[in-house]
N, CA and C of each residue as an Amber inpcrd file, in Angstrom:
protein
   420
   0.8460000  -1.1740000   0.0000000   0.0000000   0.0000000   0.0000000
   0.8940000   1.2400000   0.0000000   0.6960000   2.0970000  -0.9860000
   1.5060000   3.2980000  -1.0820000   0.7160000   4.5170000  -0.5950000
   1.3110000   5.7060000  -0.7160000   0.6850000   6.9230000  -0.2140000
  -0.6300000   7.2330000  -0.9400000  -0.6920000   6.9640000  -2.2370000
  -1.9310000   7.1990000  -3.0010000  -3.0550000   6.2890000  -2.4870000
  -2.7200000   5.0360000  -2.1670000  -3.7180000   4.1130000  -1.6080000
  -4.2290000   4.6300000  -0.2660000  -3.3190000   5.0930000   0.5880000
  -3.7180000   5.6040000   1.8980000  -4.6020000   6.8410000   1.7520000
  -4.2360000   7.7240000   0.8060000  -5.0480000   8.9110000   0.5740000
  -6.4240000   8.5190000   0.0370000  -6.4730000   7.5350000  -0.8480000
  -7.7460000   7.0510000  -1.3810000  -8.6290000   6.5210000  -0.2470000
  -8.0590000   5.7480000   0.6620000  -8.8240000   5.2310000   1.8010000
  -9.3270000   6.3680000   2.6840000  -8.5060000   7.3880000   2.8790000
  -8.9050000   8.5450000   3.6770000 -10.0740000   9.2690000   3.0140000
  -9.9830000   9.4710000   1.7090000 -11.0680000  10.1330000   0.9800000
 -12.3630000   9.3300000   1.0650000 -12.2650000   8.0220000   0.9380000
 -13.4520000   7.1700000   1.0250000 -14.0400000   7.1540000   2.4330000
 -13.1650000   7.2340000   3.4270000 -13.6370000   7.2450000   4.8110000
 -14.4600000   8.5070000   5.0690000 -14.0510000   9.6050000   4.4520000
 -14.7780000  10.8660000   4.6230000 -16.0830000  10.8640000   3.8510000
 -16.0820000  10.2340000   2.6510000 -17.2810000  10.2030000   1.8190000
 -17.2120000   8.9840000   0.9040000 -17.8020000   7.8860000   1.3400000
 -17.7400000   6.6340000   0.5820000 -18.5420000   6.6860000  -0.7110000
 -19.3900000   7.6850000  -0.8670000 -20.2060000   7.8060000  -2.0780000
 -19.5960000   8.7580000  -3.1020000 -18.4050000   9.2250000  -2.8380000
 -17.7590000  10.1810000  -3.7430000 -17.5300000   9.5400000  -5.1060000
 -17.8440000  10.2370000  -6.1870000 -17.6670000   9.6710000  -7.5310000
 -16.1920000   9.3690000  -7.8390000 -15.9750000   8.3370000  -8.6380000
 -14.6110000   7.9330000  -9.0050000 -13.8740000   9.0750000  -9.6920000
 -14.5760000   9.8480000 -10.5060000 -13.9490000  10.9760000 -11.2020000
 -13.3960000  11.9920000 -10.1970000 -14.1610000  12.2740000  -9.1430000
 -13.7080000  13.2110000  -8.1130000 -12.5300000  12.6270000  -7.3280000
 -12.5950000  11.3400000  -7.0220000 -11.4690000  10.6830000  -6.3330000
 -10.2160000  10.7560000  -7.1920000 -10.3600000  10.4810000  -8.4880000
  -9.2200000  10.5150000  -9.4100000  -8.5920000  11.9020000  -9.4380000
  -9.4300000  12.9350000  -9.4820000  -8.9260000  14.3080000  -9.5030000
  -8.1240000  14.5980000  -8.2310000  -8.6670000  14.2050000  -7.0660000
  -7.9760000  14.4510000  -5.7930000  -6.6660000  13.6820000  -5.6890000
  -6.6100000  12.5100000  -6.3040000  -5.4020000  11.6830000  -6.2670000
  -4.3860000  12.0810000  -7.3230000  -4.8280000  12.8370000  -8.3310000
  -3.9440000  13.1930000  -9.4370000  -3.7150000  12.0130000 -10.3730000
  -4.7370000  11.1460000 -10.4940000  -4.6560000   9.9590000 -11.3330000
  -5.7950000   9.9700000 -12.3520000  -5.6930000   9.1030000 -13.3370000
  -6.7890000   8.9430000 -14.2900000  -7.9240000   8.1740000 -13.6250000
  -9.1050000   8.2480000 -14.2430000 -10.2630000   7.5230000 -13.7200000
  -9.9850000   6.0180000 -13.7070000  -9.4000000   5.5040000 -14.7850000
  -9.1460000   4.0570000 -14.8560000  -8.0990000   3.6190000 -13.8360000
  -7.0830000   4.4340000 -13.6170000  -6.0630000   4.0850000 -12.6140000
  -6.6730000   4.0790000 -11.2110000  -7.5720000   5.0250000 -10.9550000
  -8.2490000   5.0760000  -9.6600000  -9.1570000   3.8730000  -9.4830000
  -9.8760000   3.5170000 -10.5450000 -10.7580000   2.3460000 -10.5070000
  -9.9450000   1.0700000 -10.2370000  -8.7670000   0.9690000 -10.8670000
  -7.8890000  -0.1840000 -10.6410000  -7.4480000  -0.2510000  -9.1820000
  -7.1090000   0.9090000  -8.6070000  -6.7030000   0.9430000  -7.2010000
  -7.8530000   0.5000000  -6.3010000  -9.0580000   0.9950000  -6.5820000
 -10.2270000   0.5770000  -5.7990000 -10.4180000  -0.9360000  -5.8580000
 -10.3210000  -1.4870000  -7.0530000 -10.5010000  -2.9420000  -7.2180000
  -9.4220000  -3.7040000  -6.4510000  -8.1800000  -3.2280000  -6.5190000
  -7.0730000  -3.8950000  -5.8270000  -7.2620000  -3.8180000  -4.3040000
  -7.7000000  -2.6490000  -3.8050000  -7.9230000  -2.4990000  -2.3670000
  -9.0860000  -3.3730000  -1.8890000 -10.1120000  -3.5340000  -2.7250000
 -11.2150000  -4.4250000  -2.3670000 -10.7470000  -5.8750000  -2.3640000
  -9.9620000  -6.2600000  -3.3620000  -9.4650000  -7.6380000  -3.4530000
  -8.5470000  -7.9780000  -2.2770000  -7.7890000  -6.9850000  -1.8060000
  -6.8540000  -7.2280000  -0.7020000  -7.5450000  -7.2480000   0.6580000
  -8.7950000  -6.7620000   0.6960000  -9.5120000  -6.7050000   1.9670000
  -9.3890000  -5.3690000   2.6680000  -8.5890000  -4.4400000   2.1190000
  -8.4500000  -3.1150000   2.7330000  -9.7880000  -2.3830000   2.7020000
 -10.5690000  -2.6300000   1.6550000 -11.9500000  -2.1450000   1.5870000
 -12.8260000  -3.3880000   1.6490000 -13.5240000  -3.5350000   2.7670000
 -14.3310000  -4.7400000   2.9570000 -15.7480000  -4.5640000   2.4460000
 -16.1580000  -3.3290000   2.2790000 -17.5090000  -3.0720000   1.7940000
 -17.9220000  -1.6630000   2.1480000 -19.0750000  -1.2920000   1.6870000
 -19.6090000   0.0280000   1.9560000 -20.9020000  -0.1800000   2.7230000
 -20.9320000   0.3380000   3.9600000 -22.0820000   0.0720000   4.8160000
 -22.6650000   1.3600000   5.3660000 -23.8710000   1.2520000   5.8430000
 -24.5450000   2.3460000   6.5130000 -24.5950000   1.9980000   7.9890000
 -24.1090000   2.8970000   8.8230000 -24.1540000   2.6650000  10.2630000
 -25.1390000   3.6500000  10.8740000 -26.1440000   3.1560000  11.5500000
 -27.1200000   4.0100000  12.2050000 -26.9770000   3.8800000  13.7090000
 -27.1850000   4.9670000  14.3940000 -27.2110000   4.9470000  15.8480000
 -25.9480000   4.4340000  16.4870000 -26.0270000   3.2750000  17.1560000
 -24.9750000   2.7110000  17.9970000 -23.5610000   2.8030000  17.4920000
 -23.2370000   2.1690000  16.3700000 -21.8540000   2.1070000  15.9060000
 -21.2990000   3.4940000  15.6050000 -22.0600000   4.3110000  14.9110000
 -21.5750000   5.6420000  14.5630000 -21.4970000   6.5200000  15.8060000
 -22.4870000   6.4080000  16.6900000 -22.5230000   7.2570000  17.8700000
 -21.4630000   6.8650000  18.8900000 -20.9910000   5.6340000  18.8640000
 -20.0500000   5.1420000  19.8580000 -18.6200000   5.6210000  19.6170000
 -18.3490000   6.2000000  18.4620000 -16.9920000   6.6500000  18.1720000
 -16.5880000   7.7900000  19.1080000 -15.3330000   7.7780000  19.5080000
 -14.7740000   8.8480000  20.3320000 -14.3050000   9.9700000  19.4120000
 -14.4070000  11.2040000  19.8850000 -13.9870000  12.3690000  19.1180000
 -13.1070000  13.2380000  19.9920000 -12.1170000  13.8630000  19.3640000
 -11.2720000  14.8230000  20.0700000 -10.9270000  15.9660000  19.1270000
 -10.6340000  17.0960000  19.7130000 -10.1350000  18.2500000  18.9760000
  -8.6570000  18.3940000  19.3210000  -7.8280000  18.5050000  18.3000000
  -6.3960000  18.6970000  18.4970000  -6.0340000  20.1160000  18.1110000
  -5.3940000  20.8340000  19.0260000  -4.9300000  22.1920000  18.7830000
  -3.4580000  22.1060000  18.3970000  -3.1200000  22.5670000  17.2000000
  -1.7830000  22.3570000  16.6500000  -1.0670000  23.6870000  16.4380000
   0.1760000  23.7330000  16.8770000   1.0670000  24.8630000  16.5830000
   2.2120000  24.3460000  15.7320000   2.6440000  25.1510000  14.7460000
   3.7460000  24.7840000  13.8690000   5.0860000  25.2090000  14.4520000
   6.1310000  24.5850000  13.9470000   7.4820000  25.0580000  14.2250000
   7.6490000  26.4070000  13.5320000   8.5430000  27.2340000  14.0360000
   8.7710000  28.5610000  13.4560000   9.0870000  28.4390000  11.9660000
   8.4230000  29.2720000  11.1760000   8.6730000  29.3050000   9.7410000
   7.8850000  28.3000000   8.9200000   7.1840000  27.3780000   9.5460000
   6.3960000  26.3760000   8.8010000   5.0550000  26.9760000   8.4120000
   4.5040000  26.4700000   7.3060000   3.2340000  26.9720000   6.7920000
   2.2800000  25.8190000   6.5390000   1.0080000  26.1590000   6.3940000
  -0.0250000  25.1430000   6.1420000   0.3090000  24.2940000   4.9180000
   0.7980000  24.9350000   3.8710000   1.0920000  24.2120000   2.6330000
   2.1090000  23.0960000   2.8380000   2.9480000  23.2130000   3.8510000
   3.9570000  22.1930000   4.1320000   3.4340000  21.0940000   5.0570000
   2.5180000  21.4240000   5.9420000   2.0900000  20.4980000   6.9950000
   0.7610000  19.8060000   6.6720000  -0.2050000  20.5540000   6.1730000
  -1.5620000  20.0240000   5.9730000  -1.6070000  18.7910000   5.0670000
  -0.8740000  18.7510000   3.9410000  -0.9460000  17.5330000   3.1090000
  -0.5600000  16.2590000   3.8560000   0.3690000  16.3590000   4.7770000
   0.7680000  15.1880000   5.5700000  -0.3260000  14.8020000   6.5610000
  -1.0060000  15.7960000   7.1140000  -2.0920000  15.5230000   8.0620000
  -3.2850000  14.8890000   7.3600000  -3.5310000  15.2640000   6.1200000
  -4.6500000  14.7020000   5.3560000  -4.4970000  13.2030000   5.1340000
  -3.2730000  12.6980000   5.2100000  -3.0140000  11.2690000   4.9870000
  -3.2920000  10.4190000   6.2250000  -3.5770000  11.0460000   7.3520000
  -3.8820000  10.3060000   8.5730000  -5.3840000  10.0080000   8.5610000
  -5.7790000   8.7410000   8.3940000  -7.1910000   8.4000000   8.1930000
  -8.1410000   8.8940000   9.2730000  -7.7420000   8.9670000  10.5100000
  -8.6540000   9.3530000  11.5920000  -8.8980000  10.8550000  11.6680000
  -8.1830000  11.6350000  10.8770000  -8.3980000  13.0830000  10.8590000
  -9.6560000  13.3600000  10.0410000 -10.6900000  13.8670000  10.7110000
 -11.9850000  14.0970000  10.0680000 -12.0950000  15.4940000   9.4760000
 -11.4390000  16.4840000  10.0910000 -11.4600000  17.8390000   9.5480000
 -10.2240000  18.5960000  10.0150000  -9.8440000  19.5680000   9.1940000
  -8.6720000  20.4050000   9.4740000  -9.0780000  21.8530000   9.2150000
  -8.8340000  22.7100000  10.1960000  -9.1890000  24.1180000  10.0670000
  -7.9840000  24.9940000  10.4060000  -7.6370000  25.9210000   9.5130000
  -6.6410000  26.9420000   9.8170000  -7.3350000  28.0050000  10.6470000
  -6.6460000  28.4930000  11.6610000  -7.2350000  29.5250000  12.5160000
  -6.2300000  30.6360000  12.7720000  -6.7520000  31.7880000  13.1480000
  -5.8760000  32.8990000  13.5040000  -5.5590000  32.8170000  14.9910000
  -4.5400000  33.5370000  15.4000000  -4.1880000  33.5700000  16.8160000
  -2.9760000  32.7270000  17.1370000  -2.9080000  32.2620000  18.3570000
  -1.7570000  31.5130000  18.8530000  -1.6310000  30.1510000  18.1730000
  -2.7580000  29.5390000  17.8410000  -2.7610000  28.2360000  17.1810000
  -2.6410000  28.4070000  15.6780000  -2.2350000  27.3340000  15.0060000
  -2.1910000  27.3350000  13.5460000  -3.3340000  26.5190000  12.9550000
  -3.6440000  25.3810000  13.5860000  -4.6840000  24.4950000  13.0820000
  -5.5080000  23.9360000  14.2300000  -6.7680000  23.6110000  13.9040000
  -7.6100000  22.8270000  14.8040000  -8.0760000  21.6230000  13.9990000
  -7.8410000  20.4230000  14.5290000  -8.2230000  19.1820000  13.8580000
  -9.2950000  18.4800000  14.6700000 -10.2690000  17.9150000  13.9690000
 -11.2250000  17.0130000  14.6150000 -10.8050000  15.6080000  14.2300000
 -10.6010000  14.7570000  15.2260000 -10.1720000  13.3860000  14.9730000
 -11.1610000  12.4280000  15.6200000 -11.2640000  11.2340000  15.0290000
 -12.1930000  10.2260000  15.5320000 -11.4830000   8.8910000  15.6870000
 -11.9130000   8.1180000  16.6570000 -11.3450000   6.7960000  16.8710000
 -12.3050000   5.9220000  17.6480000 -11.9840000   4.6490000  17.7110000
 -12.8420000   3.6800000  18.4000000 -12.7330000   3.7700000  19.9170000
 -11.6460000   4.3880000  20.4090000 -11.4210000   4.4560000  21.8510000
 -10.5120000   5.6370000  22.1610000 -10.3690000   5.9290000  23.4330000
  -9.4450000   6.9810000  23.8460000  -8.0180000   6.5920000  23.4590000
  -7.6750000   5.3250000  23.5550000  -6.3450000   4.8610000  23.1380000
  -6.1190000   5.1240000  21.6540000  -7.1540000   4.9310000  20.8450000
  -7.0440000   5.2090000  19.4090000  -6.8270000   6.6980000  19.1750000
  -7.5090000   7.5400000  19.9530000  -7.3040000   8.9890000  19.8330000
  -5.8770000   9.3660000  20.1940000  -5.3320000   8.7140000  21.2020000
  -3.9420000   8.9870000  21.5920000  -2.9800000   8.5840000  20.4780000
  -3.2660000   7.4950000  19.7860000  -2.4290000   7.0750000  18.6610000
  -2.4860000   8.1060000  17.5330000  -3.6690000   8.6620000  17.2920000
  -3.8080000   9.7050000  16.2740000  -3.0340000  10.9410000  16.6970000
  -3.1650000  11.3010000  17.9620000  -2.4360000  12.4570000  18.4850000
  -0.9330000  12.2870000  18.3040000  -0.4320000  11.0980000  18.5630000
   0.9980000  10.8150000  18.3740000   1.3960000  10.9210000  16.9090000
   0.5380000  10.4470000  16.0180000   0.8180000  10.5330000  14.5800000
   0.8590000  11.9850000  14.1270000  -0.0500000  12.7990000  14.6320000
  -0.0630000  14.2220000  14.2870000   1.1930000  14.9030000  14.8190000
   1.5470000  14.6050000  16.0570000   2.7330000  15.2230000  16.6650000
   4.0230000  14.8370000  15.9390000   4.0280000  13.6890000  15.2770000
   5.2210000  13.2190000  14.5750000   5.3770000  13.8300000  13.1750000
   4.3650000  14.5540000  12.7000000   4.4430000  15.1590000  11.3680000
   5.4900000  16.2630000  11.3840000   6.4240000  16.2410000  10.4260000
   7.4390000  17.2980000  10.3680000   6.7890000  18.6770000  10.2620000
   7.2520000  19.5950000  11.0990000   6.7140000  20.9480000  11.1090000
   5.7590000  21.2110000  12.2490000   5.2830000  20.1480000  12.9120000
   4.3830000  20.3100000  14.0570000   5.2370000  20.4730000  15.3130000
   5.0150000  21.5840000  16.0120000   5.7780000  21.8560000  17.2290000
   5.0500000  21.3880000  18.4830000   3.7250000  21.5610000  18.5120000
   2.9910000  21.2670000  19.7360000   1.5590000  20.8560000  19.3920000
   1.0430000  19.8830000  20.1620000  -0.3390000  19.4190000  19.9930000
  -0.9680000  19.3130000  21.3740000  -2.1270000  19.9480000  21.5420000
  -2.8810000  19.7260000  22.7720000  -4.1920000  19.0380000  22.3910000
  -4.6270000  18.1290000  23.2480000  -5.7720000  17.2710000  22.9520000
  -6.9470000  17.6110000  23.8610000  -8.1310000  17.7070000  23.2480000
  -9.3520000  17.9880000  23.9960000 -10.3920000  16.9570000  23.5940000
 -10.6140000  15.9650000  24.4550000 -11.5470000  14.8790000  24.1530000
 -12.9740000  15.3560000  24.3960000 -13.8570000  15.0620000  23.4470000
 -15.2610000  15.4360000  23.5510000 -15.9300000  14.5170000  24.5810000
 -16.5330000  15.1180000  25.5850000 -17.2230000  14.3530000  26.6190000
 -18.6850000  14.1310000  26.2650000 -19.3270000  15.1520000  25.6870000
 -20.7370000  15.0620000  25.3390000 -21.0370000  16.0450000  24.2160000
 -21.8720000  15.6240000  23.2800000 -22.3000000  16.5050000  22.1940000
 -23.6500000  17.1020000  22.5610000 -23.7540000  18.4160000  22.3900000
 -25.0130000  19.0890000  22.6820000 -25.7290000  19.5410000  21.4200000
 -24.9860000  19.6920000  20.3360000 -25.5510000  20.0900000  19.0520000
 -24.6090000  19.6090000  17.9710000 -25.1240000  18.9740000  16.9300000
 -24.2970000  18.5230000  15.8060000 -23.5800000  17.3240000  16.0670000
């Protein structure tokens, strides 16, 4: 599995109904090359199927917000593409002020969130990460 495969899985995790043409554009590949990758990932078991999760399974996922500061001189263009390759990263927002980015991450457990936090902290250009685990959702 190469970086394009990992990015494809990340894109599908965010939107499994995304058209192949749109996936191909995001990957920088042709439609047929993207289709071949999808078929290979399905054959290998990396993609086991496309399912709808209602209530329990979807609601049981843990969520955290990661507050990220860059190393001096680093910019979003250098750091964000690497963060997009981490499958558990659900959203990335540039913000003004002391922080550089706010990430929403999801995992099956608090331990999984910690693994994501470690992966984010290991990205070149990231100086500091603080983690805020969601205890309860009141809206959205």
